[in-house]
C-alpha positions in Angstrom: 47.5 37.7 5.0 44.6 39.2 3.1 42.9 42.1 4.8 39.5 41.2 6.4 36.5 41.8 4.2 34.7 44.9 5.3 30.9 44.6 5.2 28.6 47.4 4.2 26.3 48.5 7.1 23.4 47.6 4.8 24.6 43.9 4.8 24.1 43.8 8.6 20.8 45.5 8.3 19.6 42.9 5.8 20.8 40.1 8.1 18.9 41.5 11.1 15.7 42.1 9.0 15.8 38.5 7.6 16.3 37.1 11.1 13.3 39.1 12.5 11.2 38.0 9.5 12.0 34.3 10.1 11.3 34.6 13.8 7.9 36.3 13.0 6.9 33.5 10.6 7.8 30.8 13.2 5.9 32.7 15.9 2.8 33.1 13.6 2.9 29.4 12.8 3.1 28.4 16.5 0.3 30.8 17.4 -2.0 29.5 14.7 -1.3 26.0 15.7 -2.1 26.8 19.4 -5.3 28.6 18.5 -6.5 25.6 16.5 -5.8 23.3 19.5 -7.7 25.7 21.9 -10.7 26.4 19.7 -10.9 23.0 18.0 -11.6 24.9 14.7 -10.5 23.7 11.3 -9.8 25.5 8.1 -12.1 23.1 6.4 -15.1 23.8 8.6 -18.0 25.7 7.1 -20.5 25.8 9.9 -23.1 28.4 9.4 -23.9 30.7 12.4 -27.1 29.4 14.1 -27.6 26.8 11.4 -27.6 23.1 11.1 -24.6 21.3 9.9 -23.3 17.8 8.9 -20.1 16.6 10.5 -17.6 14.7 8.4 -15.1 12.3 10.0 -12.3 10.8 7.9 -11.5 7.2 8.5 -8.2 6.9 6.5 -5.5 4.3 6.3 -4.9 1.3 8.6 -7.0 1.4 11.8 -4.6 0.9 14.7 -6.6 2.5 17.5 -10.1 3.9 18.1 -9.3 6.9 20.3 -9.3 9.6 17.6 -12.5 8.5 15.8 -14.3 7.8 19.0 -13.5 11.2 20.4 -14.8 12.9 17.2 -17.9 10.8 17.3 -18.6 11.8 20.9 -17.9 15.5 20.2 -20.3 15.7 17.3 -22.8 13.5 19.0 -23.0 16.0 21.8 -23.2 19.0 19.4 -26.8 20.0 19.0 -26.0 22.0 15.8 -24.7 18.8 14.1 -27.7 17.0 12.7 -25.9 14.1 11.1 -22.4 12.5 10.8 -20.8 11.1 7.7 -17.9 8.7 8.1 -15.8 9.3 5.0 -14.0 5.9 4.7 -10.9 5.0 2.7 -9.3 2.2 4.7 -8.4 -1.5 4.3 -9.3 -2.1 7.9 -6.8 -2.8 10.7 -6.8 -4.0 14.3 -9.7 -6.2 15.2 -10.4 -4.7 18.7 -9.9 -1.1 17.4 -12.4 -1.6 14.6 -14.9 -3.3 16.9 -14.6 -0.4 19.4 -15.5 2.2 16.8 -18.3 0.0 15.6 -19.9 0.1 19.1 -19.3 3.8 19.5 -21.2 4.4 16.3 -24.1 2.4 17.6 -24.0 4.2 20.9 -24.1 7.7 19.4 -26.9 6.7 17.1 -29.0 5.2 20.0 -28.3 7.7 22.7 -28.0 10.9 20.8 -30.6 10.0 18.1 -28.2 11.1 15.5 -28.0 9.8 11.9 -24.6 8.4 11.0 -23.8 7.5 7.4 -20.8 5.8 5.8 -19.4 7.0 2.5 -16.8 4.7 1.1 -14.3 6.4 -1.2 -11.8 3.9 -2.7 -11.6 1.2 -0.1 -14.0 0.2 2.7 -12.8 -3.3 3.5 -12.6 -5.6 6.5 -12.4 -3.6 9.7 -13.4 -0.4 7.8 -16.5 -2.3 6.5 -17.1 -3.6 10.1 -17.4 0.1 11.1 -19.5 1.0 8.2 -22.0 -1.7 8.9 -22.9 0.0 12.2 -24.1 3.1 10.3 -27.7 3.9 9.1 -26.6 3.7 5.5 -23.6 2.8 3.4 -22.7 4.6 0.2 -20.0 3.5 -2.2 -18.8 4.4 -5.6 -19.2 1.9 -8.5 -15.6 1.1 -8.4 -15.1 1.2 -4.6 -13.8 -1.9 -2.9 -16.1 -3.2 -0.2 -16.3 -6.3 2.0 -13.4 -8.6 3.0 -15.3 -9.9 6.0 -12.7 -12.1 7.7 -9.9 -12.3 10.3 -6.2 -12.7 9.7 -3.3 -13.4 12.0 0.3 -13.5 10.6 3.9 -13.0 11.4 7.3 -13.8 9.9 9.1 -16.9 11.2 12.9 -16.2 11.2 14.0 -19.3 13.0 16.1 -20.5 10.1 17.8 -17.1 9.8 18.8 -17.3 13.4 20.3 -20.7 12.9 22.2 -19.4 9.9 23.7 -16.5 11.9 24.2 -19.0 14.9 21.9 -17.2 17.3 19.7 -19.0 19.8 16.4 -17.7 21.3 16.3 -18.2 25.1 12.8 -18.2 26.6 11.8 -19.1 30.1 8.0 -19.4 30.6 5.4 -21.0 32.7 2.3 -22.3 30.9 2.5 -24.6 27.8 1.2 -21.9 25.4 2.8 -18.9 26.9 5.3 -18.6 24.1 2.9 -19.7 21.3 3.6 -17.7 18.2 7.3 -17.2 19.0 8.8 -16.4 15.5 12.0 -18.3 16.3 10.4 -21.7 16.1 7.8 -23.5 14.0 4.3 -23.7 15.4 3.2 -27.0 17.0 -0.1 -28.6 16.1 -1.4 -27.5 19.5 -0.4 -23.9 19.0 -2.0 -23.9 15.5 -5.2 -25.2 17.0 -5.1 -22.6 19.7 -4.6 -19.6 17.4 -7.2 -21.0 14.9 -9.7 -21.1 17.8 -9.1 -17.4 18.6 -9.4 -16.5 14.9 -12.6 -18.5 14.5 -14.1 -16.8 17.6 -13.3 -13.3 16.3 -14.7 -14.3 12.9 -18.0 -15.3 14.5 -18.1 -11.9 16.2 -17.5 -10.1 12.9 -20.2 -12.0 11.1 -22.7 -11.5 14.0 -22.0 -7.7 14.3 -22.2 -7.1 10.5 -25.5 -9.0 10.4 -26.9 -7.0 13.3 -25.7 -3.7 11.8 -27.2 -4.5 8.4 -30.5 -5.7 10.0 -30.2 -9.2 8.5 -29.3 -12.7 9.7 -25.9 -14.4 10.1 -27.1 -16.9 7.5 -27.2 -14.2 4.9 -23.8 -12.7 5.8 -21.8 -15.9 6.3 -21.7 -16.9 2.6 -20.3 -13.4 1.9 -17.8 -13.6 4.7 -15.1 -15.3 2.7 -12.5 -12.5 3.0 -13.1 -11.4 -0.6 -14.0 -8.0 -1.7 -16.6 -6.7 -4.2 -16.9 -3.5 -6.1 -19.6 -1.0 -5.0 -21.6 -2.0 -8.1 -21.5 -5.7 -7.1 -22.1 -5.0 -3.4 -25.5 -3.4 -3.9 -27.5 -6.5 -4.9 -25.6 -8.4 -2.2 -27.0 -6.1 0.4 -23.6 -5.0 1.6 -24.3 -1.3 0.8 -27.5 0.7 0.4 -26.7 3.0 -2.5 -24.1 3.4 -5.2 -22.8 7.0 -5.1 -19.9 9.1 -4.0 -19.5 11.5 -1.1 -21.6 14.2 -2.7 -24.5 11.9 -3.1 -24.2 10.7 0.5 -24.0 14.3 1.7 -27.1 15.6 -0.1 -29.2 12.5 0.7 -28.2 12.8 4.4 -29.0 16.5 4.5 -32.5 15.8 3.0 -33.1 13.0 5.4 -32.4 15.2 8.5 -34.4 18.2 7.2 -31.6 20.4 5.9 -32.7 22.2 2.7 -30.2 23.4 0.1 -26.5 23.2 0.5 -25.6 21.8 3.9 -22.9 23.3 6.0 -20.0 20.9 6.7 -17.9 20.8 9.9 -14.8 18.7 10.3 -12.5 18.0 13.2 -9.6 20.2 13.7 -6.4 19.1 12.0 -3.4 18.2 14.1 -0.3 20.2 14.3 2.0 19.5 11.3 5.2 20.6 9.8 7.5 23.2 11.4 5.1 23.9 14.3 5.1 20.2 15.1 8.9 20.1 15.1 9.1 23.0 17.4 6.6 21.6 19.8 8.0 18.1 19.8 4.9 16.5 18.2 6.5 15.3 15.0 6.4 11.6 15.4 4.9 11.0 12.0 7.5 13.3 10.4 10.6 11.9 12.1 9.7 8.3 12.8 8.0 5.5 10.7 4.3 5.6 10.8 2.8 2.7 12.9 0.8 1.8 9.9 4.0 1.1 8.0 5.1 -1.2 10.8 1.9 -3.2 10.8 3.5 -6.2 9.1 6.1 -6.5 11.8 3.5 -6.4 14.6 1.9 -9.8 15.5 -1.8 -9.6 16.3 -5.3 -10.2 15.1 -6.6 -8.0 12.2 -9.7 -7.3 10.3 -7.8 -6.2 7.3 -7.7 -6.6 3.6 -4.3 -6.9 1.9 
């Protein structure tokens, strides 16, 4: 047998130093994450001491719930140093009820807190995202932004033939003729189709009504535009779907001027959530370890204000 390799004392010193260094980095990351949660600060915040600021809330990706955006609206609505709020939108829409809830929260903050709220559409502000934007004082969009898609969609995948192929049977016990309506293991009956169409039509009417109210126009003006199609920002302006063609910078400077802020406005953003290694250590890494709910949207039956 070969004699055991003898390590230099400096080897063990290096191991100990490296271990301490790694532990220090982990502790620093956890402390920084905890401080952000406690203070609500963000590395992207640039609020001036004693000055007036404009809050920017990002509405990104598929809208699945209203909690996060509503909480941010309430926070900045109650902050006297925040003179206006910009919703920076880049979303194809999402859940019908979630989009509607944010819409009403925007209206509430505007009415009760007397705070100006503006929408700035980046690449996409469609369907549920446009629903939210219509509640704002003004809507800005780039020339090539995609805007509109006023409509409702409900869809799912019917895999009844696949189950027959693998010789599986769905067993459902229910009371109420329409209780299992939409079961993906069997074809829809005419009565089920009429039932779902009635729900979709009702939501469509709510969409048209709320957009018309938010845009200070009539349903007769909005309904011809509510075909589910989208327009570019350039096309949307003469249609009355937006108020001005321009990017985020234009929306920011115009809003600052409107609320009496001279020069370069200070910007404040919500604190960012815990990410990366700190999230793993704290058990808050759902988005890192599990599929995003947005990616699973096509598998979830429901009613959506969403452009695809």
